[in-house]
C-alpha positions as a Markdown table, in Angstrom:
| # | Residue | x | y | z |
|---|---|---|---|---|
| 1 | Met | 0.0 | 0.0 | 0.0 |
| 2 | Gly | 2.9 | 2.4 | 0.7 |
| 3 | Glu | 3.7 | 2.9 | -3.0 |
| 4 | Asp | 0.2 | 4.5 | -3.5 |
| 5 | Lys | 0.6 | 6.9 | -0.6 |
| 6 | Lys | 1.4 | 10.0 | -2.7 |
| 7 | His | -1.4 | 9.3 | -5.2 |
| 8 | Ile | -3.9 | 12.2 | -5.2 |
| 9 | Pro | -7.3 | 10.6 | -5.6 |
| 10 | Thr | -9.5 | 12.2 | -8.3 |
| 11 | Trp | -13.1 | 13.2 | -7.6 |
| 12 | Lys | -14.2 | 10.2 | -9.6 |
| 13 | Glu | -12.2 | 7.9 | -7.4 |
| 14 | Ile | -13.6 | 9.6 | -4.3 |
| 15 | Arg | -17.1 | 9.0 | -5.5 |
| 16 | Glu | -16.3 | 5.3 | -6.3 |
| 17 | Ala | -14.8 | 4.9 | -2.8 |
| 18 | Lys | -17.9 | 6.4 | -1.1 |
| 19 | Lys | -20.1 | 4.0 | -3.2 |
| 20 | Ala | -18.0 | 1.1 | -2.1 |
| 21 | Asp | -18.2 | 2.2 | 1.6 |
| 22 | Leu | -22.0 | 2.4 | 1.3 |
| 23 | Lys | -22.2 | -1.0 | -0.3 |
| 24 | Thr | -20.1 | -2.5 | 2.5 |
| 25 | Val | -22.4 | -1.0 | 5.2 |
| 26 | Met | -25.5 | -2.2 | 3.4 |
| 27 | Glu | -24.1 | -5.8 | 3.1 |
| 28 | Lys | -22.6 | -6.2 | 6.6 |
| 29 | Asp | -24.7 | -4.1 | 9.0 |
| 30 | Pro | -28.1 | -5.7 | 9.7 |
| 31 | Ala | -29.3 | -2.4 | 11.1 |
| 32 | Ala | -28.8 | -0.6 | 7.8 |
| 33 | Thr | -32.3 | -0.3 | 6.5 |
| 34 | Ser | -31.7 | 2.1 | 3.5 |
| 35 | Glu | -28.9 | 3.9 | 1.7 |
| 36 | Trp | -30.5 | 7.2 | 2.6 |
| 37 | Ser | -30.3 | 6.3 | 6.3 |
| 38 | Val | -26.7 | 5.3 | 6.1 |
| 39 | Lys | -25.7 | 8.5 | 4.2 |
| 40 | His | -27.4 | 10.8 | 6.6 |
| 41 | Thr | -27.3 | 9.1 | 10.0 |
| 42 | Tyr | -24.2 | 6.8 | 10.1 |
| 43 | Ala | -21.3 | 8.6 | 11.9 |
| 44 | Gly | -18.7 | 6.2 | 10.5 |
| 45 | Tyr | -19.8 | 6.7 | 6.9 |
| 46 | Lys | -20.0 | 10.5 | 7.3 |
| 47 | Ala | -16.5 | 10.6 | 8.8 |
| 48 | Leu | -15.1 | 8.6 | 5.9 |
| 49 | Ala | -16.8 | 10.9 | 3.4 |
| 50 | Ala | -15.2 | 13.9 | 5.1 |
| 51 | Tyr | -11.8 | 12.2 | 5.3 |
| 52 | Arg | -11.8 | 11.5 | 1.6 |
| 53 | Val | -12.2 | 15.2 | 0.7 |
| 54 | Ala | -9.7 | 16.2 | 3.4 |
| 55 | His | -7.1 | 13.6 | 2.2 |
| 56 | Arg | -7.2 | 15.1 | -1.3 |
| 57 | Leu | -6.8 | 18.6 | 0.0 |
| 58 | Tyr | -3.9 | 17.5 | 2.2 |
| 59 | Leu | -2.0 | 15.9 | -0.7 |
| 60 | Lys | -2.6 | 18.9 | -2.9 |
| 61 | Gly | -0.8 | 21.1 | -0.4 |
| 62 | His | -3.7 | 22.5 | 1.8 |
| 63 | Pro | -2.9 | 20.8 | 5.1 |
| 64 | Thr | -4.6 | 23.5 | 7.3 |
| 65 | Leu | -7.9 | 23.3 | 5.4 |
| 66 | Ala | -7.7 | 19.5 | 5.4 |
| 67 | Lys | -7.2 | 19.5 | 9.2 |
| 68 | Leu | -10.2 | 21.9 | 9.6 |
| 69 | Ile | -12.4 | 19.5 | 7.7 |
| 70 | Ala | -11.1 | 16.6 | 9.8 |
| 71 | Asn | -11.6 | 18.5 | 13.0 |
| 72 | Asp | -15.2 | 19.4 | 12.1 |
| 73 | Ala | -15.9 | 15.7 | 11.2 |
| 74 | Arg | -14.5 | 14.6 | 14.6 |
| 75 | Arg | -16.7 | 17.1 | 16.4 |
| 76 | Arg | -19.8 | 15.9 | 14.5 |
| 77 | Thr | -19.1 | 12.2 | 14.4 |
| 78 | Gly | -16.7 | 11.3 | 17.2 |
| 79 | Val | -14.4 | 9.8 | 14.7 |
| 80 | Glu | -10.9 | 11.2 | 14.4 |
| 81 | Ile | -9.0 | 10.5 | 11.1 |
| 82 | His | -5.8 | 12.3 | 10.2 |
| 83 | Pro | -6.1 | 13.6 | 6.6 |
| 84 | Ala | -2.7 | 12.2 | 5.8 |
| 85 | Ala | -3.8 | 8.6 | 6.6 |
| 86 | Val | -4.2 | 6.3 | 3.6 |
| 87 | Ile | -7.5 | 4.5 | 3.6 |
| 88 | Gly | -8.8 | 2.1 | 0.9 |
| 89 | Lys | -12.4 | 1.6 | -0.2 |
| 90 | Gly | -15.2 | -0.5 | 1.0 |
| 91 | Ile | -14.5 | 0.5 | 4.6 |
| 92 | Met | -17.0 | 0.3 | 7.4 |
| 93 | Ile | -16.6 | 2.1 | 10.7 |
| 94 | Asp | -19.4 | 0.8 | 12.9 |
| 95 | His | -21.0 | 3.3 | 15.3 |
| 96 | Gly | -17.6 | 5.1 | 15.2 |
| 97 | Ser | -17.5 | 6.9 | 18.6 |
| 98 | Gly | -14.0 | 7.0 | 19.8 |
| 99 | Val | -12.3 | 5.7 | 16.7 |
| 100 | Val | -8.8 | 7.3 | 16.1 |
| 101 | Ile | -6.8 | 6.7 | 12.9 |
| 102 | Gly | -3.3 | 8.3 | 13.1 |
| 103 | Glu | -1.3 | 10.2 | 10.5 |
| 104 | Thr | 0.8 | 7.4 | 9.0 |
| 105 | Ser | -1.9 | 4.7 | 9.3 |
| 106 | Glu | -2.7 | 2.6 | 6.2 |
| 107 | Val | -6.1 | 0.8 | 6.0 |
| 108 | Gly | -6.6 | -1.7 | 3.2 |
| 109 | Asp | -9.8 | -2.3 | 1.2 |
| 110 | Gly | -12.7 | -4.0 | 3.0 |
| 111 | Cys | -11.5 | -3.4 | 6.6 |
| 112 | Ile | -14.1 | -3.1 | 9.4 |
| 113 | Leu | -13.4 | -1.0 | 12.5 |
| 114 | Tyr | -15.7 | -0.9 | 15.5 |
| 115 | Gln | -16.2 | 1.8 | 18.1 |
| 116 | Gly | -13.3 | 2.7 | 20.3 |
| 117 | Val | -10.6 | 1.4 | 17.9 |
| 118 | Thr | -7.3 | 3.2 | 17.9 |
| 119 | Leu | -4.7 | 2.9 | 15.2 |
| 120 | Gly | -2.0 | 4.8 | 17.1 |
| 121 | Gly | 1.7 | 5.5 | 17.3 |
| 122 | Thr | 4.1 | 5.0 | 20.1 |
| 123 | Gly | 6.5 | 7.7 | 21.5 |
| 124 | Lys | 7.7 | 10.5 | 19.4 |
| 125 | Asp | 9.2 | 8.6 | 16.5 |
| 126 | Thr | 9.3 | 10.2 | 13.1 |
| 127 | Gly | 8.4 | 8.6 | 9.8 |
| 128 | Lys | 6.1 | 5.6 | 9.7 |
| 129 | Arg | 4.9 | 5.3 | 13.2 |
| 130 | His | 1.3 | 4.0 | 12.9 |
| 131 | Pro | -0.1 | 0.6 | 11.9 |
| 132 | Thr | -0.8 | -0.8 | 8.4 |
| 133 | Leu | -4.0 | -3.0 | 8.1 |
| 134 | Glu | -3.9 | -5.1 | 4.9 |
| 135 | His | -7.2 | -5.8 | 3.2 |
| 136 | Asp | -10.3 | -7.3 | 4.9 |
| 137 | Val | -9.1 | -6.9 | 8.5 |
| 138 | Met | -11.6 | -6.7 | 11.3 |
| 139 | Val | -10.7 | -4.7 | 14.4 |
| 140 | Ser | -13.3 | -5.2 | 17.2 |
| 141 | Ala | -14.6 | -2.7 | 19.7 |
| 142 | Gly | -12.0 | -1.1 | 22.0 |
| 143 | Ala | -9.0 | -2.7 | 20.4 |
| 144 | Lys | -5.7 | -0.7 | 20.2 |
| 145 | Val | -3.2 | -1.4 | 17.4 |
| 146 | Leu | -0.1 | 0.6 | 18.2 |
| 147 | Gly | 3.1 | 1.3 | 16.3 |
| 148 | Pro | 4.5 | 0.8 | 12.8 |
| 149 | Leu | 3.3 | -2.8 | 12.6 |
| 150 | Thr | 1.4 | -4.7 | 9.9 |
| 151 | Val | -1.8 | -6.7 | 10.4 |
| 152 | Gly | -2.0 | -9.3 | 7.7 |
| 153 | Ala | -5.0 | -9.7 | 5.3 |
| 154 | His | -8.2 | -11.3 | 6.6 |
| 155 | Ser | -7.1 | -11.2 | 10.2 |
| 156 | Lys | -9.3 | -10.4 | 13.2 |
| 157 | Ile | -8.4 | -8.5 | 16.3 |
| 158 | Gly | -10.6 | -9.3 | 19.4 |
| 159 | Ala | -12.4 | -6.7 | 21.4 |
| 160 | Gly | -10.2 | -4.9 | 23.9 |
| 161 | Ser | -7.0 | -6.4 | 22.6 |
| 162 | Val | -3.7 | -4.4 | 22.4 |
| 163 | Val | -1.6 | -5.3 | 19.4 |
| 164 | Leu | 2.0 | -4.3 | 19.6 |
| 165 | Lys | 3.7 | -6.5 | 16.9 |
| 166 | Asp | 3.1 | -7.8 | 13.4 |
| 167 | Val | 0.2 | -10.2 | 12.8 |
| 168 | Pro | 0.4 | -12.8 | 10.0 |
| 169 | Pro | -2.5 | -13.0 | 7.5 |
| 170 | Tyr | -5.6 | -15.1 | 8.4 |
| 171 | Ser | -4.8 | -14.8 | 12.1 |
| 172 | Thr | -7.0 | -14.1 | 15.2 |
| 173 | Val | -5.5 | -12.0 | 17.9 |
| 174 | Val | -6.8 | -11.6 | 21.5 |
| 175 | Gly | -5.6 | -10.4 | 24.8 |
| 176 | Val | -3.3 | -7.8 | 26.4 |
| 177 | Pro | -0.8 | -7.8 | 24.9 |
| 178 | Gly | -2.4 | -9.3 | 21.8 |
| 179 | Arg | -1.5 | -12.9 | 21.1 |
| 180 | Val | -2.1 | -14.8 | 17.9 |
| 181 | Val | -4.2 | -17.9 | 18.7 |
| 182 | Lys | -5.2 | -20.9 | 16.6 |
| 183 | Gln | -8.8 | -21.4 | 15.6 |
| 184 | Asp | -8.7 | -25.2 | 15.5 |
| 185 | Gly | -10.1 | -25.3 | 12.0 |
| 186 | Lys | -13.3 | -23.5 | 13.1 |
| 187 | Arg | -14.4 | -20.7 | 10.9 |
| 188 | Val | -15.1 | -17.4 | 12.7 |
| 189 | Ala | -18.0 | -15.4 | 11.2 |
| 190 | Asp | -16.8 | -12.2 | 9.4 |
| 191 | Met | -18.7 | -9.8 | 11.7 |
| 192 | Asp | -18.6 | -11.8 | 14.9 |
| 193 | Gln | -16.6 | -10.1 | 17.7 |
| 194 | Ile | -17.5 | -12.8 | 20.3 |
| 195 | Leu | -16.8 | -16.2 | 18.9 |
| 196 | Leu | -13.0 | -15.9 | 19.2 |
| 197 | Pro | -10.6 | -18.2 | 21.0 |
| 198 | Asp | -9.7 | -17.6 | 24.6 |
| 199 | Pro | -6.0 | -18.6 | 25.1 |
| 200 | Ile | -6.2 | -18.1 | 28.9 |
| 201 | Met | -9.1 | -20.5 | 29.3 |
| 202 | Glu | -7.5 | -23.0 | 27.0 |
| 203 | Glu | -4.4 | -23.0 | 29.2 |
| 204 | Phe | -6.6 | -23.6 | 32.3 |
| 205 | Lys | -8.2 | -26.5 | 30.5 |
| 206 | Arg | -4.8 | -27.9 | 29.6 |
| 207 | Leu | -3.6 | -27.6 | 33.2 |
| 208 | Asn | -6.8 | -29.4 | 34.4 |
| 209 | Arg | -6.2 | -32.2 | 32.0 |
| 210 | Arg | -2.6 | -32.5 | 33.2 |
| 211 | Ile | -3.7 | -32.5 | 36.8 |
| 212 | Ala | -6.2 | -35.3 | 36.2 |
| 213 | Glu | -3.5 | -37.3 | 34.4 |
| 214 | Leu | -1.1 | -36.9 | 37.4 |
| 215 | Glu | -3.8 | -37.9 | 39.8 |
| 216 | Lys | -4.4 | -41.0 | 37.8 |
| 217 | Arg | -0.7 | -41.9 | 37.7 |
| 218 | Thr | 0.1 | -41.2 | 41.4 |
| 219 | Gly | -3.2 | -42.1 | 43.0 |
| 220 | Val | -3.1 | -38.8 | 45.0 |
| 221 | Lys | -6.2 | -36.7 | 44.9 |
| 222 | Ile | -5.7 | -33.0 | 45.0 |
| 223 | Glu | -8.2 | -30.5 | 46.6 |
| 224 | Pro | -11.5 | -30.6 | 44.6 |
| 225 | Ala | -11.6 | -26.9 | 44.2 |
| 226 | Leu | -8.5 | -26.9 | 42.1 |
| 227 | Ala | -9.7 | -29.7 | 39.9 |
| 228 | Ala | -13.1 | -28.2 | 39.1 |
| 229 | Asp | -13.9 | -27.3 | 35.5 |
| 230 | Gly | -13.1 | -23.8 | 34.4 |
| 231 | Asn | -10.9 | -21.2 | 36.1 |
| 232 | Val | -8.4 | -23.0 | 38.4 |
| 233 | Val | -6.9 | -19.8 | 39.8 |
| 234 | Ala | -10.3 | -18.3 | 40.6 |
| 235 | Gln | -11.4 | -21.5 | 42.4 |
| 236 | Ala | -8.2 | -21.5 | 44.5 |
| 237 | Ala | -8.6 | -17.8 | 45.3 |
| 238 | Ile | -12.2 | -18.3 | 46.4 |
| 239 | Ser | -11.3 | -21.2 | 48.7 |
| 240 | Glu | -8.4 | -19.1 | 50.2 |
| 241 | Phe | -10.7 | -16.1 | 50.7 |
| 242 | Glu | -13.4 | -18.2 | 52.5 |
| 243 | Lys | -10.7 | -19.8 | 54.7 |
| 244 | Val | -9.4 | -16.4 | 55.8 |
| 245 | Gly | -12.9 | -15.2 | 56.4 |
| 246 | Glu | -13.7 | -18.1 | 58.7 |
| 247 | Glu | -10.5 | -17.5 | 60.7 |
| 248 | Asp | -11.4 | -13.8 | 61.1 |
| 249 | Asn | -14.9 | -14.7 | 62.4 |
| 250 | Arg | -13.4 | -17.0 | 65.0 |
| 251 | Glu | -11.1 | -14.2 | 66.3 |
């Protein structure tokens, strides 16, 4: 995408990009009832439309005017997009409130961004300091993608995740910091922010299986609370808390 960064979009290209954005919203947002409604009431669509004009002005040597348009769009929509960012077509910013797209960010065609997403920089580095999203990437609500990293095509970033390093294509990332997790051959729906793997719970399950195996081999039974299904650490903490509470009551 970097080689196209200095290309100044024509008005025809801007109109085509807006049509592609509108088509994406109509196809992927079940709440979108009409094109008129999207054009006039959808903050994400309106913010992208303003960005496309501001981006052209910025590249044509009118940065102050471009920033004024971007600032007005942020005030009206809650979406902050730097006019120097490079954004493809067929983009959907769902709800939009709190979305921030930094100056050197690059967003490929077909990407989906939910509310509260940040494509941000780290420190005061110069040059390329914001993320690159390749095409068809989904970034779920509240996720933060920070630094000059690349998120590969068709990847998904789970809600609330913090991504600090490159993500290979066709990956799913969850957690803080974000970790690439396997999907075990199960397809995750394109717009689903919930049906994502949980690496922490998977580790708890692995430990439980290991404990059960050791019990079988040694014949030694551990405390039932630790062997219960689900969160081993939580069960242990609850047991310890209850024990301390009983001691305090006796005193």
